[in-house]
Every structure is written in C-alpha cells, then in structure tokens.
C-alpha positions in Angstrom: 125.3 94.7 39.5 126.6 94.8 43.1 129.2 93.2 45.2 127.8 89.7 44.7 128.2 89.4 40.9 129.8 86.2 39.7 130.7 87.1 36.1 134.1 88.4 37.0 136.1 88.1 40.1 137.1 91.7 41.3 140.6 92.5 42.3 141.0 93.9 45.8 143.5 96.1 47.5 145.8 93.2 48.2 146.3 92.7 44.5 147.2 96.4 44.1 149.8 96.0 46.8 151.2 92.9 45.2 151.3 94.6 41.8 153.2 97.6 43.4 155.7 95.3 45.0 156.5 93.7 41.6 157.1 97.1 40.1 159.4 98.0 43.0 161.4 94.7 42.5 162.0 95.6 38.8 163.1 99.0 39.8 165.6 97.5 42.3 167.0 95.2 39.6 167.5 98.2 37.3 169.3 100.1 40.1 171.6 97.2 40.8 172.5 96.9 37.1 173.3 100.6 37.0 175.6 100.2 40.0 177.7 97.6 38.3 178.1 99.6 35.1 179.0 103.0 36.7 180.7 102.9 40.1 181.5 106.6 40.1 177.8 107.4 40.0 176.8 104.8 42.5 176.1 107.1 45.4 173.9 109.6 43.5 171.9 106.8 41.9 171.4 105.1 45.2 170.0 108.3 46.7 167.8 108.8 43.6 166.6 105.1 43.9 165.8 105.6 47.5 163.8 108.7 46.8 162.0 106.9 43.9 161.2 104.0 46.1 159.9 106.3 48.9 157.7 108.1 46.3 156.5 104.8 44.9 155.7 103.5 48.4 153.9 106.7 49.2 151.9 106.5 45.9 151.2 102.9 46.6 149.9 103.6 50.1 147.7 106.5 48.9 146.4 104.4 46.0 145.7 101.5 48.4 143.7 103.9 50.7 141.7 105.2 47.8 141.0 101.6 46.7 139.9 100.7 50.2 137.7 103.8 50.2 136.1 102.7 46.9 135.5 99.2 48.2 133.9 100.5 51.4 131.8 102.9 49.3 130.9 100.0 47.0 129.6 97.9 49.9 127.5 100.8 51.2 126.3 101.5 47.7 125.2 97.9 47.2 123.3 97.9 50.5 121.6 101.2 49.7 120.6 99.8 46.2 119.1 96.7 47.9 117.2 98.9 50.3 116.1 101.1 47.5 114.8 98.0 45.6 112.9 96.8 48.7 111.2 100.2 49.2 110.3 100.2 45.5 108.8 96.7 45.8 106.7 97.8 48.8 105.4 100.7 46.8 104.6 98.3 43.9 102.7 96.1 46.4 100.7 99.1 47.6 99.8 100.0 44.0 98.8 96.3 43.3 96.5 96.3 46.4 94.9 99.6 45.5 94.2 98.4 41.9 92.4 95.2 43.1 88.8 94.8 42.2 86.3 95.9 44.8 85.0 92.4 45.6 88.5 90.9 46.1 89.5 93.9 48.2 86.5 93.5 50.4 87.5 89.9 51.2 91.0 91.0 52.1 89.6 93.8 54.2 87.3 91.4 56.1 90.3 89.3 57.0 92.3 92.4 57.9 89.5 93.6 60.2 89.6 90.3 62.1 93.4 90.6 62.4 93.0 94.2 63.7 90.3 93.3 66.2 92.3 90.3 67.5 95.4 92.4 67.8 93.5 95.0 69.8 92.1 92.3 72.1 95.6 90.8 72.7 97.1 94.3 73.4 94.3 95.0 75.9 95.1 91.8 77.7 98.9 92.5 77.7 98.3 96.1 78.9 95.8 95.1 81.6 97.2 95.7 85.1 97.6 92.6 87.2 95.4 92.2 90.2 97.6 89.5 91.8 101.3 89.0 91.6 103.1 86.2 89.6 104.0 84.5 92.9 100.4 84.5 94.0 99.3 83.2 90.7 101.9 80.4 90.8 100.8 79.4 94.3 97.1 79.3 93.4 97.9 77.3 90.3 99.9 74.8 92.3 97.1 74.4 94.9 94.2 74.7 92.4 92.5 71.5 93.4 92.9 72.0 97.2 92.3 75.7 97.4 88.4 75.6 97.7 88.8 73.2 100.7 91.6 75.4 102.1 89.4 78.5 101.9 86.4 76.7 103.5 88.6 75.4 106.3 90.1 78.8 107.0 86.7 80.4 107.0 85.4 77.8 109.4 88.5 78.3 111.7 88.0 82.0 111.7 84.3 81.6 112.5 85.1 79.2 115.3 87.9 81.6 116.5 85.3 84.4 116.7 82.9 82.2 118.6 85.6 81.0 121.1 86.8 84.5 121.6 83.3 85.7 122.4 82.8 82.8 124.9 86.2 83.7 126.4 85.1 87.3 126.8 81.8 86.2 128.3 83.5 83.9 130.9 86.0 86.6 131.7 83.1 89.0 132.3 81.3 86.4 134.5 84.4 85.7 136.5 85.0 89.4 137.1 81.3 89.8 138.1 81.5 87.1 140.7 84.7 88.5 142.0 83.0 91.9 142.4 80.1 90.2 144.2 82.5 88.3 146.4 84.4 91.5 147.3 81.1 93.3 148.2 80.0 90.4 150.4 83.4 90.4 152.2 83.2 94.1 152.7 79.6 93.7 154.1 80.8 90.9 156.4 83.5 93.1 157.8 81.0 95.9 158.5 78.5 93.5 160.1 81.2 92.1 162.4 82.1 95.6 163.5 78.4 96.4 164.1 77.9 93.2 166.1 80.9 94.0 168.3 79.5 97.5 168.8 76.0 96.1 169.6 77.5 93.8 172.3 79.4 96.8 173.8 76.3 98.9 173.7 74.2 96.2 175.4 76.8 95.9 178.2 76.8 99.7 178.7 73.0 99.7 178.7 72.9 96.9 181.4 75.4 98.8 183.6 73.4 102.1 183.1 70.1 100.4 184.1 71.6 98.8 187.2 73.2 102.1 188.3 69.9 104.0 187.7 67.9 101.4 189.5 70.1 101.6 192.6 70.2 105.4 192.6 66.6 106.0 191.8 65.3 102.9 193.5 63.0 101.5 190.8 62.5 98.0 189.4 65.2 97.3 186.7 63.6 94.2 185.5 61.5 95.7 182.7 64.3 97.9 181.2 66.7 95.0 181.3 64.2 92.8 179.4 63.6 95.5 176.8 67.4 96.0 176.3 67.9 92.3 176.1 65.2 91.8 173.5 66.4 94.7 171.4 70.1 93.6 171.6 69.1 90.0 170.9 67.0 90.8 167.9 69.6 93.0 166.4 72.3 90.5 167.2 70.3 87.7 165.7 69.7 89.7 162.5 73.4 90.5 162.2 74.4 86.8 162.9 72.0 85.6 160.2 73.3 88.1 157.8 76.9 87.1 158.5 76.0 83.5 158.0 74.2 84.2 154.7 77.1 86.3 153.5 79.5 83.5 154.3 77.4 81.1 152.2 77.2 83.6 149.3 81.0 84.2 149.5 81.6 80.4 149.2 79.1 80.3 146.3 80.8 83.2 144.6 84.2 81.5 145.0 82.8 78.3 143.5 81.4 80.2 140.5 84.7 82.0 140.1 86.6 78.7 140.2 84.1 77.2 137.7 84.5 80.3 135.4 88.3 80.0 135.6 88.2 76.3 134.6 85.9 77.0 131.7 88.0 80.0 130.7 91.2 77.9 130.7 89.5 75.3 128.4 88.2 78.0 126.1 91.7 79.7 126.0 93.3 76.4 125.0 90.8 76.1 122.2 91.3 79.7 121.2 95.1 79.3 121.1 94.9 76.2 119.0 92.5 77.7 116.4 94.4 81.0 116.4 97.6 79.1 115.6 95.8 77.3 112.8 94.5 80.6 111.4 97.8 82.4 111.7 99.7 79.5 110.1 97.3 79.4 107.1 97.5 83.2 106.7 101.3 83.1 106.9 101.5 80.2 104.4 99.3 81.8 101.8 100.5 85.4 102.5 97.1 86.8 103.4 95.6 88.5 106.4 92.3 86.6 106.5 90.0 84.2 104.6 88.4 87.2 102.9 91.7 88.2 101.3 92.5 84.6 100.3 89.0 84.3 98.7 89.7 87.5 96.8 93.0 86.2 95.5 91.4 82.9 94.5 88.6 84.8 92.6 91.2 86.9 90.9 93.2 83.8 90.0 90.1 82.2 88.4 89.5 85.4 86.5 93.2 85.5 85.3 92.9 81.9 84.2 89.9 82.7 82.1 91.7 85.7 80.7 94.7 83.6 79.9 92.6 81.0 78.1 90.9 83.8 76.2 94.3 85.2 75.3 95.4 81.8 74.1 92.2 81.5 71.9 92.9 85.0 70.6 96.4 84.0 69.7 95.2 80.9 67.9 92.5 82.9 66.0 95.1 85.6 65.2 97.5 83.0 63.8 94.7 81.6 61.7 93.6 85.0 60.3 97.3 86.1 59.8 97.9 83.0 57.7 94.7 83.6 55.8 95.6 87.2 55.0 99.1 86.2 53.8 97.6 83.5 51.6 95.1 86.0 50.1 97.8 88.5 49.4 100.2 86.0 48.0 97.8 85.3 45.1 98.8 88.7 43.7 102.5 87.9 43.8 103.4 90.7 46.2 107.0 91.2 47.2 106.2 90.8 50.9 102.7 89.7 51.9 103.6 89.0 55.5 104.3 92.7 56.3 100.6 93.5 56.0 99.6 91.5 59.1 101.4 94.3 61.0 99.8 97.0 58.8 96.3 95.6 58.7 94.9 99.1 59.5 96.3 100.4 56.2 94.2 97.8 54.3 91.1 99.2 56.0 91.8 102.9 56.1 92.8 104.8 53.0 94.3 107.6 55.0 96.5 105.1 56.8 97.5 103.7 53.4 98.4 107.2 52.2 100.6 107.7 55.2 102.4 104.4 54.6 102.9 105.3 51.0 104.2 108.7 51.8 106.7 107.3 54.3 108.0 104.9 51.7 108.3 107.7 49.1 110.3 109.8 51.5 112.5 106.8 52.3 113.1 106.1 48.6 113.9 109.7 47.9 116.5 109.7 50.7 118.0 106.5 49.4 118.2 107.9 45.9 120.1 110.9 47.2 122.4 108.5 49.1 123.1 106.4 46.0 124.0 109.5 44.0 126.3 110.8 46.7 128.0 107.4 47.1 128.5 107.1 43.3 130.1 110.6 43.3 132.4 109.6 46.1 133.5 106.5 44.2 134.1 108.5 41.0 136.1 111.1 42.9 138.3 108.4 44.4 138.7 106.8 41.0 139.8 110.1 39.5 142.4 110.5 42.2 143.8 107.1 41.5 144.0 107.8 37.8 145.8 111.1 38.4 148.3 109.3 40.7 149.3 106.6 38.2 149.8 109.0 35.2 153.5 109.1 36.0 153.7 105.3 36.0 152.9 104.2 32.4 154.4 100.8 33.0 151.6 100.1 35.5 148.7 101.7 33.5 147.4 98.4 32.1 147.3 96.7 35.5 145.9 99.7 37.2 143.3 100.1 34.5 142.3 96.5 35.0 141.9 97.0 38.7 139.9 100.2 38.2 137.6 98.4 35.7 137.0 95.7 38.2 136.2 98.3 40.8 133.8 100.0 38.3 132.0 96.7 37.9 131.8 96.3 41.7 130.4 99.8 42.1 128.1 99.6 39.1 129.9 102.3 37.1 130.9 100.1 34.2 
C-alpha cells in the first residue's frame, strides 16, 4: 500500500485532463456534423454546444481539483502511515527489551549506565563556564613552549623594576635631604655675615665710647680697650670659623647633591628601560602584570587537561555507544541506535513508562489522523462520482482513474 507501490502505475490529474479534452473533441465533431445537416438550427445548436462545453470544462476543472485533493491527501496519508508504523515498531522494541531475561538485561543496563555517566561528564564540560577567552587560549597554545620562560622573564623584570624604583626613591630622598642641609647652611651663613658686620660696628662704637669717656672722665682707657678688643676678636674669630666651616659644608652638600643626581639619572635610565620591557610584555599578552599572566597560563593548563579529558570521554562514549547498539541489535530491534539517547530509560522503569506513554499518545494521534485523511479521500471520491453521473461515456475511464486513486490511497 502507499504511494510507492510498483504493481500498477497510478493515473494522475494530467491523465484526467487529457481524457476530458478527448471527450470535448468528440463533442465538437458531433456539433460540426449537426451544423452541416441543419443550417436553420445552426445558431441554437452553437449556443447549446458552447454551454455544454462550458459545463464540461467546469466539471473537468472541479474534477481535477478533487483529484489533486485526493493525491495530496494520499501523500499525507502515506506519510502518516509510515510514521504510525515507526511508532509501532518503537513500542515493539520497548516490549522486546522489557521481556528480556534478567541476566541479559543487566548487561545492557551496565553498558547504558556507562553511556549515561559519560554523557553527564561531557555535558558538565560543555556547560562549564570558561575561565579564559578563546583568544587567550589560542595565544597560550601558540606560545606553549616559550610561555614558562616568558613568565619567568616578566617576573624578573617586575622584581628588578621594583628594586630600581626603590633605589630611585632613595636617591631622590637623599638629594632632597642634602638640598635641605645646603639651604640651612646658606641661611646660617647669611645670618653669621650679618652678625659679623654688626660685631664690627659694635666694636667701633665701643672704641669711640671708651675714648670719649677717657677724655671726659680722665681715666686710663688702655684696659677697657684691651677688653673690648679681646671680646670682639674672640666673637669675630668664632664667627669667621663658623662661616668657613659652613662654606666647606655647603660645597660638600653640593657635591653630594651632584653625586645623587648622577646616580639618579643612571637609575632612571634603568627604570625606563625595564618599565618599557614590562609594559610591552603586558601589552603583548593583554595582562596587567606577571601575576595575571601566570593565572592565565595556569588556567590554560587546566583547560588543556579538561580538553584531553573531554576527548577521552568522547572516545569512551563512542565505544560504549557502539557496544550498546551491538547488544541491542542481537534482538533484532527496529532502531537500536535510538537507545544511546535514551539510556536512562533502560535503567529507570519510570522513565521507560514515560517513553512508552509518549509513544502511545503519538500513535493514537496518528491513528486519528489516518482516519480523518481516509474520510477526506472518500468524500472527495464521492464528489467526483456524483459529478460524472451525467457523463456515461466517460464512466469507464473515470472509474479506472478512481480505482487507481483508491490503490494509491489504500482504499481498494
């Protein structure tokens, strides 16, 4: 049964149309003969012939539509029947599995358990969130051999950068300390110079005062003059020594400042170089520091292990899938391969009941569809039979076409 039967070639709508055209040609010949015999009745007969032709064409068009409807319904009916058979075969497979001996079923369930576990492991890998991007993974994979040395070099550069920066900060602090010391000495030198000038002025005023008092009071000015000279000399000498010492300290501070500047320039040059190296590496590998690069590398190694594990899982899954199919094919099931996707039903009776229930519901719906489609075909066939009752000359041909349609639709 069905559209693909080879016992008898069905006649399609085109054959009905050709058959209708042949009938119309015979009608036209009869009309032309009637014209020649009776000229007086030519006009009425022509009008009647035109009306008949229009009616025949209308009937032919409607009949063709019904035949097309039958063929479309027949195609759907055949597909529904095939689907119905598939569902029935699946139900038969379930019954066969449920009727297996306990020992044989246990072997199948053992394999199904392996399939289920491996599927869960694979799904867990696929659903696992990525810790690094695909671009980072590709870059790590490309530099897999060099990456440990790259990380080590970046760590060394960052450590050296930290050391150089600390030395640079120390030298900057030392330079500023000497500058502060120099500034304080210069300020002290200014004060001492002012005091020295003041001391000289005070000594001059004292000498003048002693002389005037000696003249007025008529006493010996030798002793006061000596005392004033000694005091002024001692103070002046102390101030001069201090000024000389400050000058020496200022020059020493300037020398230390210059030395700190030279060292600072060298350290800055080193710092710039190592910073450029660190920044270039960070820019090249899209990280902020060696710690982040190390983290990405560790995650890459973990991802490689997971990928290898996933590949082994796939290999094991392929093995157990093939094994399960081979075990089930021993019992001549309709589709043994489907059970690798329903391994849980082989292990859990409740799951198997749900699968069976779903198939039963599908089969019931398909059965209802088949019945409705058959009724549709029968109704269309009845309409065609009613339309050709007024054409007895075409009854044999129409009947042959309908019989062919019956065979196509499975109604014969």
